C-alpha positions as CSV (number, residue, x, y, z in Angstrom):
1,M,-21.2,3.2,12.4
2,S,-22.8,6.7,12.7
3,R,-22.6,9.3,10.1
4,W,-20.1,12.2,10.6
5,N,-21.6,15.7,11.0
6,G,-18.5,17.8,11.8
7,P,-17.4,20.9,9.9
8,L,-15.9,20.6,6.4
9,E,-14.8,23.9,4.8
10,K,-14.1,24.1,1.1
11,I,-10.5,25.1,0.2
12,D,-10.9,24.4,-3.4
13,D,-12.6,21.8,-5.8
14,Y,-10.4,19.0,-4.4
15,R,-9.7,19.8,-0.8
16,L,-11.9,20.2,2.3
17,K,-10.7,21.5,5.7
18,I,-11.6,20.4,9.2
19,P,-10.5,23.7,11.0
20,K,-8.4,23.3,14.1
21,S,-11.1,25.2,16.0
22,Y,-13.2,22.0,15.7
23,K,-11.5,20.6,18.8
24,S,-9.5,22.5,21.4
25,Q,-6.7,19.9,21.3
26,M,-6.1,20.2,17.5
27,K,-2.7,21.6,16.8
28,V,-3.2,21.8,13.0
29,D,-6.1,21.7,10.5
30,G,-7.3,18.5,9.0
31,I,-7.3,18.4,5.2
32,I,-9.1,15.8,3.1
33,Y,-8.5,15.4,-0.7
34,I,-11.9,14.9,-2.0
35,D,-14.5,16.2,-4.5
36,S,-18.3,16.3,-4.6
37,R,-18.6,12.8,-6.1
38,L,-17.0,11.2,-3.0
39,L,-18.2,13.6,-0.3
40,E,-21.2,11.6,0.8
41,K,-19.2,8.4,1.1
42,V,-16.7,10.1,3.3
43,K,-19.4,11.3,5.7
44,E,-20.8,7.7,6.1
45,D,-18.3,6.8,8.8
46,Q,-16.2,8.5,11.4
47,A,-13.0,8.6,9.4
48,P,-13.1,12.5,9.3
49,E,-13.1,12.4,13.1
50,Q,-10.0,10.3,13.0
51,V,-8.4,13.0,10.8
52,A,-9.2,15.5,13.5
53,N,-7.9,13.2,16.2
54,V,-4.5,12.8,14.5
55,A,-4.3,16.6,14.4
56,T,-4.1,16.6,18.3
57,L,-0.9,14.5,18.4
58,P,2.4,16.1,19.7
59,G,4.7,17.5,17.1
60,I,2.4,17.2,14.1
61,I,3.5,19.4,11.2
62,R,1.5,21.2,8.4
63,A,-1.8,19.3,8.7
64,S,-3.4,15.9,9.4
65,M,-4.2,14.8,5.9
66,A,-6.3,12.1,4.2
67,M,-6.4,11.0,0.6
68,P,-9.7,10.4,-1.4
69,D,-9.7,6.7,-0.6
70,I,-10.2,7.6,3.1
71,H,-12.2,5.2,5.3
72,W,-12.3,4.1,9.0
73,G,-9.1,2.5,10.3
74,Y,-7.4,1.6,13.6
75,G,-6.5,5.0,15.2
76,F,-5.5,6.8,12.0
77,P,-7.9,6.7,9.1
78,I,-6.9,4.5,6.2
79,G,-5.7,7.0,3.6
80,G,-4.1,9.1,6.4
81,V,-0.9,11.0,6.1
82,A,0.9,12.9,8.9
83,G,4.3,14.3,9.4
84,F,6.0,14.8,12.8
85,D,8.9,16.9,14.0
86,I,11.7,14.5,15.1
87,K,12.4,16.4,18.3
88,T,8.8,17.0,19.6
89,G,6.8,14.5,17.6
90,I,5.7,10.9,18.1
91,I,5.5,7.6,16.2
92,S,2.3,5.6,16.3
93,P,1.6,2.0,15.1
94,G,-2.0,3.1,14.3
95,G,-0.4,5.5,11.8
96,V,1.2,2.6,10.0
97,G,-1.4,-0.1,10.3
98,Y,-1.4,-3.8,11.1
99,D,-0.2,-4.9,7.6
100,I,3.1,-3.1,7.7
101,N,4.4,-2.4,4.2
102,C,1.3,-3.8,2.6
103,G,2.4,-2.7,-0.9
104,V,2.1,-3.3,-4.6
105,R,4.5,-3.9,-7.5
106,L,3.9,-3.8,-11.3
107,L,5.7,-5.8,-13.9
108,R,5.6,-5.2,-17.6
109,T,5.8,-8.0,-20.3
110,N,6.4,-8.2,-24.0
111,L,3.0,-9.9,-24.3
112,F,-0.1,-8.3,-25.8
113,R,-3.8,-9.1,-25.5
114,K,-3.7,-11.1,-28.7
115,D,-1.1,-13.4,-27.0
116,I,-3.5,-14.5,-24.3
117,T,-6.3,-16.7,-25.5
118,T,-9.0,-17.9,-23.1
119,E,-7.2,-21.2,-22.8
120,I,-3.9,-19.6,-22.1
121,L,-5.4,-17.2,-19.5
122,E,-6.9,-20.2,-17.7
123,K,-3.5,-21.9,-17.7
124,L,-1.8,-18.7,-16.4
125,V,-4.3,-18.1,-13.6
126,R,-4.1,-21.8,-12.5
127,S,-0.3,-21.8,-12.6
128,L,-0.1,-18.6,-10.5
129,F,-2.7,-20.1,-8.1
130,H,-0.7,-23.3,-7.6
131,N,2.8,-21.7,-7.7
132,I,2.1,-19.0,-5.1
133,P,0.5,-20.1,-1.8
134,S,-2.5,-18.0,-0.8
135,G,-5.4,-17.8,1.7
136,V,-5.7,-17.2,5.5
137,G,-2.7,-18.7,7.4
138,S,-1.1,-20.0,4.2
139,T,2.4,-21.3,4.4
140,G,5.1,-21.0,1.8
141,K,7.5,-23.1,-0.2
142,I,10.5,-21.5,1.5
143,R,11.9,-23.4,4.5
144,I,14.0,-21.2,6.8
145,S,14.9,-21.1,10.5
146,E,14.1,-18.3,12.9
147,Q,17.8,-17.3,12.7
148,E,17.4,-17.0,8.9
149,V,14.2,-15.0,9.3
150,K,16.3,-12.4,11.1
151,S,18.5,-12.1,8.0
152,V,15.4,-11.5,6.0
153,L,14.3,-8.7,8.5
154,I,17.6,-6.9,7.9
155,K,18.2,-7.5,4.2
156,G,14.7,-7.5,2.9
157,A,14.4,-8.0,-0.9
158,R,18.2,-8.3,-1.1
159,W,18.0,-11.5,0.9
160,A,15.6,-12.9,-1.7
161,Y,17.8,-11.8,-4.6
162,E,20.8,-13.4,-2.9
163,Q,18.8,-16.7,-2.7
164,G,18.2,-16.6,-6.4
165,Y,14.8,-15.0,-6.4
166,G,14.7,-12.3,-9.0
167,T,17.3,-9.9,-10.5
168,K,19.5,-7.1,-9.3
169,D,17.4,-4.7,-11.4
170,D,14.4,-5.6,-9.2
171,L,16.2,-4.0,-6.2
172,E,16.9,-0.9,-8.2
173,Y,13.2,-0.5,-9.0
174,T,11.9,-1.1,-5.4
175,E,11.3,1.7,-2.9
176,E,14.2,1.9,-0.5
177,H,15.8,-0.8,-2.8
178,G,13.7,-3.2,-0.8
179,Q,16.0,-2.8,2.2
180,M,15.1,0.0,4.6
181,P,17.9,0.8,7.1
182,G,17.2,0.8,10.8
183,A,16.0,-2.8,11.3
184,D,16.8,-4.5,14.7
185,P,15.5,-8.1,14.9
186,S,16.1,-7.9,18.7
187,K,13.0,-5.7,18.9
188,I,10.8,-8.4,17.4
189,T,9.0,-10.8,19.8
190,R,9.4,-14.5,19.5
191,R,5.8,-14.8,18.5
192,A,6.4,-12.5,15.5
193,L,9.4,-14.5,14.4
194,E,7.4,-17.7,14.7
195,R,4.7,-16.3,12.5
196,G,7.3,-15.1,10.0
197,V,9.1,-18.5,9.5
198,P,6.4,-20.3,7.5
199,Q,4.8,-17.4,5.6
200,L,7.6,-16.0,3.5
201,G,6.5,-16.1,-0.2
202,T,2.8,-16.2,0.5
203,L,0.0,-14.0,-0.7
204,G,-2.2,-14.1,2.2
205,A,-6.0,-13.2,2.1
206,G,-8.2,-10.2,2.3
207,N,-7.6,-7.6,-0.4
208,H,-4.2,-9.1,-1.5
209,F,-4.0,-10.4,-5.0
210,L,-2.1,-11.3,-8.1
211,E,-3.5,-9.9,-11.3
212,I,-2.9,-10.2,-15.0
213,Q,-3.9,-7.0,-16.7
214,E,-4.2,-5.3,-20.1
215,V,-3.1,-1.7,-20.6
216,E,-6.3,-0.1,-21.7
217,E,-5.4,3.6,-21.8
218,I,-2.2,5.7,-22.0
219,Y,-2.4,9.2,-20.7
220,D,1.2,10.3,-20.8
221,Q,3.1,9.0,-23.8
222,T,6.5,10.2,-22.7
223,A,6.4,8.4,-19.4
224,A,4.8,5.3,-21.0
225,N,7.8,5.2,-23.4
226,I,10.2,5.2,-20.4
227,F,8.2,2.4,-18.8
228,R,8.1,0.6,-22.2
229,L,4.3,0.4,-22.0
230,E,1.8,0.4,-24.9
231,K,-1.9,0.1,-25.2
232,G,-2.9,-3.5,-25.3
233,Q,0.2,-4.7,-23.5
234,I,0.0,-7.3,-20.6
235,T,1.1,-6.3,-17.1
236,V,1.2,-8.2,-13.8
237,M,0.5,-6.7,-10.4
238,V,1.4,-8.2,-7.0
239,H,-0.4,-6.9,-3.9
240,T,0.6,-8.2,-0.5
241,G,2.4,-7.3,2.7
242,S,4.3,-8.6,5.8
243,R,1.7,-11.3,6.7
244,G,1.4,-12.5,10.3
245,L,4.8,-11.2,11.2
246,G,3.8,-7.6,10.5
247,Y,0.4,-8.0,12.2
248,Q,2.2,-9.3,15.3
249,V,4.7,-6.4,15.3
250,C,1.9,-4.0,15.3
251,D,-0.1,-5.8,17.9
252,D,2.8,-6.1,20.3
253,N,3.7,-2.4,19.9
254,V,0.1,-1.1,20.3
255,K,0.3,-2.6,23.8
256,D,3.8,-1.4,24.6
257,L,3.1,2.2,23.3
258,G,-0.2,2.2,25.1
259,R,1.8,2.0,28.3
260,A,4.2,4.7,27.0
261,V,1.4,7.1,26.6
262,Q,0.9,7.0,30.4
263,K,4.7,7.2,31.0
264,Y,5.1,10.3,28.8
265,N,1.8,11.8,29.8
266,I,0.4,12.2,26.2
267,P,-3.3,13.1,26.2
268,L,-5.1,11.1,23.5
269,P,-8.7,11.5,22.2
270,D,-8.6,7.8,21.2
271,R,-6.6,5.1,22.8
272,Q,-6.0,3.5,19.4
273,L,-3.6,6.4,18.7
274,A,-1.1,4.8,21.2
275,C,2.2,6.4,20.5
276,A,5.6,7.4,22.0
277,P,8.0,10.3,21.4
278,L,10.3,9.6,18.5
279,E,13.3,10.1,20.7
280,S,12.1,7.7,23.4
281,S,13.4,4.1,23.8
282,E,9.8,2.9,23.1
283,G,9.5,5.0,20.0
284,K,12.9,3.8,18.7
285,A,12.1,0.2,19.5
286,Y,8.8,0.3,17.5
287,F,10.5,2.0,14.5
288,A,13.2,-0.7,14.4
289,A,10.6,-3.4,14.7
290,M,8.5,-1.8,11.9
291,V,11.5,-1.6,9.6
292,C,12.0,-5.4,10.1
293,A,8.4,-6.1,9.1
294,A,8.7,-3.7,6.1
295,N,11.8,-5.5,4.9
296,Y,10.1,-8.9,5.3
297,A,7.2,-7.6,3.1
298,W,9.7,-6.5,0.4
299,A,11.3,-10.0,0.5
300,N,7.9,-11.5,0.3
301,R,6.9,-9.6,-2.8
302,Q,10.3,-10.4,-4.3
303,C,9.9,-14.1,-3.8
304,I,6.4,-14.0,-5.3
305,T,7.7,-12.1,-8.3
306,H,10.2,-14.8,-9.0
307,W,7.4,-17.4,-9.0
308,V,5.1,-15.2,-11.2
309,R,7.9,-15.2,-13.7
310,E,8.2,-19.0,-13.4
311,A,4.5,-19.5,-13.9
312,F,4.5,-17.4,-17.1
313,G,7.6,-19.2,-18.3
314,Q,5.9,-22.6,-17.8
315,V,2.9,-21.6,-19.8
316,Y,4.8,-19.9,-22.7
317,N,7.9,-22.2,-22.5
318,K,10.1,-19.0,-22.5
319,T,12.5,-17.4,-20.1
320,P,11.5,-14.3,-18.1
321,D,14.0,-12.3,-20.3
322,E,12.3,-13.6,-23.5
323,L,8.9,-12.5,-22.0
324,G,10.3,-9.1,-21.0
325,M,9.1,-9.5,-17.4
326,E,10.7,-6.4,-15.9
327,L,9.7,-4.8,-12.7
328,I,8.5,-1.2,-13.2
329,Y,8.3,-0.4,-9.5
330,D,7.3,-1.5,-6.1
331,V,5.7,0.9,-3.6
332,A,4.8,0.6,0.1
333,H,1.4,1.7,1.4
334,N,1.7,1.3,5.2
335,I,4.9,2.7,6.6
336,A,6.6,5.5,8.6
337,K,9.8,7.0,7.3
338,F,12.3,9.8,8.1
339,E,12.4,12.1,5.1
340,E,13.7,15.6,4.3
341,H,11.0,18.1,3.6
342,T,10.8,21.9,3.4
343,V,8.3,23.3,5.9
344,N,7.8,27.0,6.2
345,G,10.9,27.6,4.0
346,N,13.1,25.5,6.2
347,K,14.5,22.1,5.3
348,M,13.9,19.6,8.1
349,T,13.8,15.9,8.8
350,V,10.2,14.7,9.2
351,C,8.8,11.3,10.3
352,V,6.1,10.8,7.7
353,H,3.3,8.2,8.5
354,R,1.5,6.9,5.4
355,K,-1.3,4.6,6.3
356,G,-3.1,3.5,3.1
357,A,-1.2,6.1,1.2
358,T,1.6,5.9,-1.5
359,R,4.8,7.9,-1.6
360,A,4.7,10.1,-4.6
361,F,8.1,11.9,-5.0
362,P,8.7,14.4,-7.8
363,P,11.0,14.5,-10.8
364,G,14.6,14.9,-9.8
365,H,14.3,13.5,-6.2
366,S,17.5,11.7,-5.0
367,A,15.5,8.7,-3.9
368,L,14.5,7.8,-7.5
369,P,16.2,5.4,-9.9
370,E,18.2,7.3,-12.5
371,K,15.8,6.1,-15.2
372,Y,12.8,7.9,-13.6
373,K,14.4,11.1,-12.4
374,S,13.1,13.0,-15.5
375,I,9.5,12.0,-14.9
376,G,9.1,11.3,-11.1
377,Q,8.4,8.4,-9.0
378,P,6.1,5.7,-10.3
379,V,2.9,5.4,-8.2
380,I,0.9,2.2,-8.5
381,I,-2.8,2.2,-7.6
382,P,-4.5,-1.2,-7.5
383,G,-8.2,-1.7,-8.2
384,D,-10.0,-4.7,-6.8
385,M,-10.8,-7.8,-9.1
386,G,-13.4,-6.2,-11.4
387,T,-12.0,-2.7,-11.4
388,N,-9.2,-0.8,-13.1
389,S,-5.7,-0.2,-11.8
390,Y,-3.5,2.7,-12.5
391,L,0.1,3.8,-13.0
392,L,0.8,7.4,-12.0
393,L,3.7,9.6,-11.2
394,G,4.7,11.7,-8.2
395,T,4.7,15.5,-8.5
396,Q,6.3,18.6,-7.0
397,K,2.9,19.7,-5.8
398,A,2.5,16.5,-3.7
399,F,6.0,17.0,-2.3
400,E,5.0,20.6,-1.2
401,E,1.5,19.8,0.1
402,T,1.3,16.2,1.2
403,F,5.0,15.3,2.1
404,G,5.0,13.6,-1.3
405,S,2.0,11.3,-0.8
406,T,-1.1,10.3,-2.7
407,C,-3.9,7.7,-2.6
408,H,-3.2,3.9,-2.4
409,G,-6.4,2.4,-3.9
410,A,-10.2,2.8,-4.1
411,G,-11.0,2.6,-0.4
412,R,-13.6,0.4,1.2
413,V,-17.2,1.6,1.6
414,W,-18.6,-1.8,3.0
415,S,-17.1,-3.7,5.9
416,R,-16.2,-7.3,5.2
417,T,-19.2,-8.3,7.3
418,R,-21.6,-6.1,5.3
419,A,-20.0,-7.4,2.0
420,L,-20.8,-11.0,3.1
421,D,-24.4,-10.0,4.0
422,E,-24.9,-8.1,0.7
423,T,-23.5,-11.0,-1.5
424,R,-25.1,-14.0,0.3
425,N,-26.9,-15.2,-2.8
426,R,-24.5,-14.0,-5.4
427,D,-22.0,-15.8,-7.6
428,V,-19.2,-13.3,-7.6
429,A,-16.9,-15.4,-9.7
430,G,-19.6,-15.9,-12.2
431,E,-20.3,-12.2,-12.3
432,L,-16.7,-11.4,-13.0
433,K,-16.5,-14.2,-15.6
434,S,-19.3,-12.6,-17.5
435,K,-17.2,-9.4,-17.7
436,G,-14.3,-11.4,-19.1
437,I,-12.4,-11.6,-15.8
438,L,-11.2,-15.0,-14.7
439,V,-10.8,-15.4,-10.9
440,M,-9.4,-18.1,-8.7
441,A,-9.5,-17.8,-4.9
442,A,-8.6,-19.8,-1.8
443,S,-12.2,-19.5,-0.7
444,R,-15.6,-18.3,-2.0
445,E,-16.0,-16.1,1.0
446,V,-12.9,-13.9,0.2
447,L,-14.5,-13.2,-3.2
448,R,-17.6,-12.0,-1.5
449,E,-15.7,-9.9,1.0
450,E,-13.7,-8.2,-1.8
451,V,-16.6,-7.8,-4.3
452,P,-16.1,-4.6,-6.3
453,D,-19.3,-3.1,-4.8
454,A,-17.5,-3.0,-1.4
455,Y,-15.1,-0.2,-2.7
456,K,-15.4,3.3,-3.9
457,D,-15.0,4.0,-7.7
458,V,-11.2,3.8,-8.2
459,D,-11.5,5.8,-11.4
460,V,-13.0,8.7,-9.4
461,V,-10.4,8.4,-6.6
462,V,-7.5,8.5,-9.0
463,D,-9.1,11.4,-11.0
464,V,-9.3,13.4,-7.8
465,C,-5.6,12.9,-7.1
466,H,-4.7,13.7,-10.7
467,K,-6.8,16.9,-10.8
468,A,-5.6,18.0,-7.3
469,G,-2.1,17.6,-8.7
470,I,-0.7,15.2,-6.1
471,S,-0.1,12.5,-8.8
472,K,-0.3,12.4,-12.5
473,K,-2.0,9.7,-14.6
474,V,0.2,7.6,-17.0
475,A,-1.8,4.5,-17.7
476,K,-4.9,2.5,-16.9
477,M,-5.0,-1.3,-16.7
478,R,-8.0,-3.5,-16.7
479,P,-8.0,-7.0,-15.1
480,L,-8.1,-10.2,-17.2
481,G,-7.2,-12.8,-14.6
482,V,-7.0,-12.6,-10.8
483,V,-5.7,-14.8,-8.0
484,K,-7.2,-13.9,-4.6
485,G,-5.9,-15.0,-1.2
């Protein structure tokens, strides 16, 4: 892909602007959260052009934004954030992504590094690998009908809890309580339902993972105390989404909204930005279908969490309560939501698209669990196999600048094809083992595709968000054992 050579004007040390004068159709500026360490990486593909393209969409408010993990995506860049007026604005599948509600959750434990010998780590990784189906097209242990899937699409994580997967507290510490309102299974195609039946409770492939981690650094002791986290403590991260069902929902609606663009005479600089007015029948149908997929993803992570607890229980011969395996939080990375924000001094409802971005609400926000209202929303940023992951907090500055959004990970710099080419003669699992990281994967190829070299430096990406004030570092975790799809 060709290098981007458009204008980038410096706002401050952590923000660059693509002025709306760059394209006559741009209604707002583009703003990229970035610093000098990441600038050259951002220019390597056409993701900034996608930021400018999003700025042309009807009803866009404030700016077309991108987080420091920005890279090329379908329509919107990955790392893109945009808010739309509910009367004049649009909704776009390209602004949510194919893996609807790909997200991540973090569990604490009462275990410390000293409690995990090499032998125990091997047992844990093997138990996770065998307990939780992973890989391309993987099918789960849950047997449900198409009719029951419809219940999952409405109830989300609550469905899983009602079936005995996890605890009521898990719902309290999940974004939207794991059950976003507005789902309508009648807006889901038969093909999407068929893909959802066998895949509930599966990890999938690509960048999805289960990870056993050690807390390596504490940056905010007050918040760490509330999360009951200490240096040397063991955490577990679950990263997956809505699987084939979510992909199908996106694919179906890209086609439907592509036709809607013609119907409503919406000029687009890129047909991948297929969209429809929020108040149109097509826009409402996509939102209802997207919510279904988002709820499926929360149910999926809830079931997996239950089996993670079982795997640890089998190895240690203890209950999840005895192991202290409590959910800290679960966040969505690919979603569109109706939220109340203050724009130009006026409170208004905004449809916020976050594609490869994490909600980062401030202290005191009504959407937060009572336990976290004094500190802000937990923000969970995963690394990738050989790299660190982070726990951060949402901030008031994020709420004022980015509709309460921050980054979602490191961001790719190599395509999967390039990663396979670059690692043709490398033993990625062996390299990670030499660093003390044990990895099991459904295929050798997925390790090569997801090699840490394929991503930006997550430490730098998180540092930019922290210094820009759109999220605040609490803890850093390093990987010990990883299960890849």
